[in-house]
C-alpha positions in Angstrom: 88.7 79.4 108.7 89.9 82.9 109.6 90.7 82.5 113.3 93.5 84.5 114.8 96.3 85.8 113.6 99.2 82.5 113.0 101.7 81.7 111.0 100.6 77.8 109.6 101.8 75.2 107.6 99.5 74.8 104.3 100.1 72.4 101.4 102.8 73.4 98.4 104.5 71.2 95.7 107.8 69.5 96.8 110.7 72.5 96.6 114.4 71.7 97.1 114.6 74.0 99.3 118.2 75.5 100.9 118.1 76.2 104.8 120.7 79.1 104.5 122.6 80.6 101.5 121.5 82.9 98.5 119.7 80.3 96.0 117.5 81.0 93.3 114.1 83.3 93.5 111.6 81.5 91.8 110.3 83.4 89.0 106.4 82.8 89.3 104.0 79.7 91.3 105.5 76.5 90.4 102.5 74.4 89.1 103.3 70.6 89.5 100.3 69.1 88.0 101.7 70.6 85.1 105.3 70.9 85.5 105.9 74.5 84.5 105.5 77.9 86.3 101.9 80.2 86.4 103.5 81.5 83.5 103.3 78.8 81.1 107.4 78.5 80.9 108.2 74.9 80.9 111.7 74.6 83.5 112.5 72.7 86.9 111.1 73.6 89.9 112.9 76.3 91.3 115.3 76.4 94.0 114.9 79.4 96.8 116.2 80.0 99.6 113.2 80.7 102.5 114.7 81.7 106.2 115.3 79.1 108.9 111.4 79.8 110.2 109.6 79.0 106.7 111.5 75.7 106.6 109.7 73.3 104.5 109.0 69.8 105.8 106.8 67.2 104.2 105.9 69.6 101.4 103.8 72.2 103.8 105.2 75.9 103.4 104.7 78.5 105.9 102.4 81.1 105.4 100.9 84.1 108.0 97.4 85.5 107.7 95.2 88.4 109.2 92.4 88.0 110.1 89.8 90.5 109.0 87.0 91.9 111.3 83.8 93.9 110.8 83.1 97.0 112.3 80.9 100.3 111.6 81.2 102.3 108.4 81.9 105.3 108.3 78.8 106.4 106.7 76.2 104.2 109.1 78.4 106.7 111.7 77.8 110.0 110.4 74.3 108.9 109.9 73.7 108.0 114.0 75.0 111.4 114.4 72.9 113.2 111.8 76.1 114.4 109.9 75.4 112.1 106.8 73.9 114.5 104.5 76.3 117.8 105.8 79.0 115.5 105.3 78.1 114.8 101.5 76.9 118.3 100.5 80.7 119.8 101.8 82.5 117.0 100.3 81.2 115.5 96.8 82.4 112.1 96.7 84.6 111.4 93.3 86.5 107.9 93.6 88.4 108.4 90.4 90.3 111.2 93.0 92.1 107.9 94.3 93.9 107.4 91.4 93.9 110.3 89.5 94.6 113.5 91.2 96.4 116.9 91.3 98.6 115.7 93.4 100.4 112.7 93.1 100.4 111.1 96.5 96.6 111.8 96.5 94.1 109.6 98.4 90.3 110.3 99.2 89.0 110.3 102.5 85.3 109.2 100.8 87.0 105.9 99.5 87.2 104.7 103.3 83.4 106.5 103.7 81.3 104.1 102.0 82.0 101.1 102.8 78.4 100.2 103.9 78.4 96.6 103.3 82.3 95.3 104.3 83.7 97.5 106.9 87.0 94.8 106.9 90.0 95.3 109.6 92.5 93.8 110.8 94.8 94.1 113.5 99.1 95.4 113.2 101.5 96.3 115.6 104.6 99.0 115.5 107.1 99.5 117.9 109.0 97.7 121.0 107.2 96.6 123.1 104.2 96.6 120.4 101.5 99.5 119.9 98.4 98.1 118.7 96.5 99.8 115.8 93.5 98.7 113.3 94.4 99.1 109.8 92.6 99.1 106.7 94.6 96.4 104.2 94.6 98.4 101.0 95.1 97.2 97.7 94.4 100.7 96.3 97.6 102.4 98.2 101.2 101.9 99.0 101.7 104.0 102.0 101.6 102.6 106.4 100.4 105.4 108.6 98.8 106.0 111.8 98.2 108.9 114.1 100.6 110.0 116.3 101.4 111.3 119.9 101.8 114.4 117.9 98.6 114.8 116.3 95.9 117.3 117.8 93.4 117.0 115.6 90.1 116.3 116.6 90.2 112.7 114.1 93.3 111.4 116.0 92.2 112.0 119.9 89.2 108.9 119.5 92.1 106.6 118.1 95.0 104.6 118.6 97.9 106.7 118.7 101.8 105.9 118.2 104.4 107.3 120.4 108.0 106.9 119.3 109.1 107.6 123.3 107.6 103.9 124.0 109.9 102.0 121.4 113.1 101.5 121.9 113.2 100.2 118.4 111.8 103.5 116.7 114.5 105.8 114.5 113.0 109.3 113.6 113.4 111.3 110.5 113.0 114.7 109.3 111.2 113.8 106.7 107.8 114.8 106.4 104.9 112.9 104.5 101.4 114.3 102.6 98.5 112.1 101.5 95.7 114.6 100.2 91.9 113.9 100.7 89.1 115.2 99.1 88.5 117.1 102.6 92.1 118.4 103.2 95.8 116.5 104.0 96.8 114.0 106.0 100.4 115.2 107.2 102.8 114.2 109.1 106.5 113.0 109.5 108.4 109.6 108.4 109.9 106.9 111.2 111.2 103.7 111.0 110.3 100.8 113.4 109.0 96.7 113.8 105.9 96.4 112.0 104.5 93.2 113.0 101.5 91.8 110.5 100.3 88.3 111.1 103.7 87.4 113.7 105.8 88.7 110.4 108.1 91.2 111.9 109.3 93.7 109.7 112.4 95.6 110.6 113.1 99.4 110.0 109.9 99.7 108.2 109.5 103.2 107.3 105.9 105.1 107.9 104.2 107.9 108.3 102.9 109.4 111.8 100.3 111.3 111.4 100.5 115.1 112.9 97.0 116.3 111.2 94.1 114.5 110.0 91.4 116.0 107.8 88.6 117.1 108.9 86.3 116.4 112.3 85.0 113.8 110.1 88.1 111.7 110.5 86.7 111.4 114.1 84.1 108.9 112.9 86.2 106.6 111.2 86.1 102.8 112.3 89.8 102.3 112.1 93.4 104.0 112.8 95.3 103.8 109.8 95.5 102.2 106.8 98.7 99.9 105.1 98.7 99.8 101.4 99.6 96.5 99.4 100.0 98.4 95.8 103.5 99.2 94.2 105.9 101.2 95.7 106.0 103.6 92.6 102.8 105.3 94.0 103.9 105.7 97.3 103.9 109.6 98.6 107.5 110.7 99.9 109.3 107.1 97.7 108.0 104.8 101.4 108.8 101.5 100.5 105.7 99.5 101.0 105.5 96.7 103.9 104.9 94.1 101.8 107.9 94.9 99.4 110.1 95.1 102.7 108.6 91.8 103.4 109.7 90.0 99.9 113.3 92.1 100.3 113.6 90.6 103.5 112.7 86.7 102.8 110.1 87.0 105.2 107.2 85.6 103.0 107.5 81.9 101.6 106.1 83.4 98.0 105.8 87.0 96.6 102.3 86.8 97.3 99.2 87.6 99.3 96.0 86.5 99.0 92.4 88.1 100.4 89.6 86.1 101.5 86.5 88.4 101.9 83.4 86.8 104.2 79.6 87.1 102.6 76.7 88.8 104.5 76.9 88.3 108.1 80.0 85.2 107.7 82.8 85.4 109.8 86.4 83.9 108.5 87.5 87.3 106.3 91.5 87.2 106.5 94.5 88.1 104.4 97.0 85.5 104.1 100.6 86.6 103.4 103.6 84.7 101.7 100.5 81.7 100.7 97.5 80.0 98.8 94.9 78.4 100.8 94.3 75.5 98.6 91.0 75.1 100.4 89.0 78.6 98.2 90.8 77.4 95.2 88.9 74.0 94.7 86.8 75.9 91.4 90.6 76.8 90.0 92.6 79.4 89.2 92.5 82.3 87.0 95.3 84.6 86.1 95.2 87.9 84.7 98.2 90.4 83.8 98.4 93.5 85.2 98.8 96.0 82.8 99.9 98.2 85.0 102.7 97.6 88.3 101.2 101.4 90.0 97.8 99.7 91.3 96.6 96.3 90.7 95.5 97.3 87.2 94.1 94.5 84.9 92.5 95.1 81.5 88.6 93.9 81.2 87.5 93.4 77.8 83.7 94.2 78.8 80.8 94.6 81.0 77.5 91.8 80.2 74.2 91.6 81.7 71.8 89.2 80.6 73.9 88.1 77.7 74.4 91.6 76.4 77.6 94.0 76.8 76.1 97.1 78.4 79.5 99.0 78.5 83.2 98.5 78.5 82.6 97.5 74.8 86.6 98.3 73.5 88.0 97.6 76.5 88.9 99.2 79.1 90.9 99.2 82.2 90.1 97.6 85.9 91.7 97.7 89.4 91.2 95.7 92.4 90.7 97.7 95.5 90.2 96.3 98.8 89.9 99.3 99.5 87.0 100.5 98.1 83.8 98.7 98.9 81.6 99.2 95.8 82.0 99.2 91.8 83.0 102.4 91.1 82.5 102.9 87.6 82.6 105.5 84.8 80.0 108.3 84.8 79.5 107.4 80.7 78.6 103.7 81.8 76.4 104.4 85.2 73.2 105.0 83.0 73.7 102.2 80.7 73.9 100.1 84.3 70.9 101.9 86.2 68.5 100.9 82.6 69.8 97.4 82.8 68.9 97.2 86.1 65.4 99.0 86.0 66.2 101.4 88.6 66.2 104.9 89.5 68.6 107.1 89.1 69.9 107.3 92.2 70.6 103.3 92.1 67.0 102.2 94.1 65.1 98.7 93.0 62.8 97.2 94.0 63.6 94.8 97.3 60.9 92.4 95.8 63.2 92.1 92.4 66.4 91.7 93.6 66.6 88.0 94.2 65.6 87.8 90.1 67.6 90.4 88.8 70.9 89.3 86.2 73.9 88.5 87.2 76.9 91.3 85.9 79.6 89.7 84.0 83.3 90.6 84.1 85.1 90.0 81.1 88.6 89.8 81.8 91.3 88.1 79.9 88.6 85.9 77.8 86.7 84.7 80.9 83.8 85.7 82.7 83.8 86.5 85.9 80.1 87.3 87.5 78.5 89.1 90.5 75.2 88.1 91.5 72.6 90.0 92.9 72.5 89.8 96.8 70.5 92.0 99.3 72.4 92.8 102.5 70.1 94.5 103.8 69.9 97.5 101.3 68.2 97.6 98.3 70.2 100.1 96.0 72.6 99.1 93.2 76.5 98.9 94.6 77.8 100.7 91.5 79.1 104.2 92.1 79.8 106.8 89.4 83.0 108.5 89.0 84.2 111.6 86.7 87.6 110.4 85.1 90.2 112.4 83.3 89.6 112.3 79.5 93.5 111.8 79.0 93.2 108.4 81.7 90.5 106.8 79.4 88.0 104.2 80.8 88.7 103.0 84.6 86.4 100.6 86.7 87.1 99.9 89.9 86.0 96.4 91.5 86.0 96.8 95.1 84.5 94.4 97.6 81.2 93.4 96.0 83.3 92.0 93.6 86.4 90.9 95.7 83.5 89.1 98.0 82.7 86.1 95.1 86.4 84.7 94.7 89.2 84.5 96.7 91.9 86.6 95.1 95.6 86.6 94.9 97.8 89.3 94.4 101.4 88.0 93.0 104.0 90.2 92.8 106.1 87.1 91.6 104.5 87.2 87.9 102.6 90.4 88.2 99.1 89.1 87.8 96.0 89.0 89.7 94.5 85.5 90.3 90.7 84.6 91.0 89.1 81.7 92.4 85.3 81.4 92.2 84.1 80.7 95.7 81.0 79.2 94.6 
């Protein structure tokens, strides 16, 4: 599982497929066992156009995966250089600024700082010939950007930088892009070029070429750029996201991607574009409809510990976000959670007590999804409080601590999130 970047054949129901011609796009995932789409509407198996290189053979359909690897987190790097306390003092961490900010394109640098327990990064390439970049595949944002040779900020000097002059397929524009962070802004220009993700070549993909990056602290970031996998509605400068172009051009077998994040010390993490790996869904898939087509946002019924509702008692919203490592919760709920676990005000718990702590259970679409306790070398709770504008209501961020417990399917065909327990 995981391994090199590959396009492979995955088990799939036998679909009548036209090798060429327009066909009729599928409206959902065909469930052969129930004779209906995942949305529950009885129908015939869907017709759809699939490019020649995705030809169905013997019930197998191609999908492409990007292996994710672990690297040192920014928090760890700052600690090693004696800069962490200075950074935190200058830039208080509020994860909510990623989703609610004064600028429509705001994106907080700090969300990528506190990746103390995952560090999942993958490799893409841009241009002809290919120039490689390490990126976070972020379901909490929509833009693709990387450093460029036009950038002289310290943060750019030790990262891979895109050079348009070295690419025969690059097309420049006069359009600028600015994405605000808690420490400043990433500013740059927009351009078009071939972007290759897991052997999928997306021609004329719009992306940002960073000319400035915020603060000296970006120097210690363990990745070059960010590839957003959320919806076009939140993309800065109206840029079309990479996955939207994959769907539009028929470059993926299905309009979905799926994510597996390995646990402590394990390898094999990946993002799979255009398919579901059935070896990770043996415990079944629970589908949860989106409540907004912006982020991967869903409605949460409640949060329980030890059978008692401790938060979100009247329902709330949650975002499934691979770009946030922890569980970000409203400050109003944080004290209840700390109290339920017997933790200190800064989230510290006794290391000896970790194994006996109860699960946190998130109720989504009427079903409970537990997250059990685990140490991973840290004896503090994986909850981060955040301030949310009153008019936006109560919002939770289900980051990688949650995602590691499930094989997660991000389904654009039906605008649903699918969760399959890994244990």
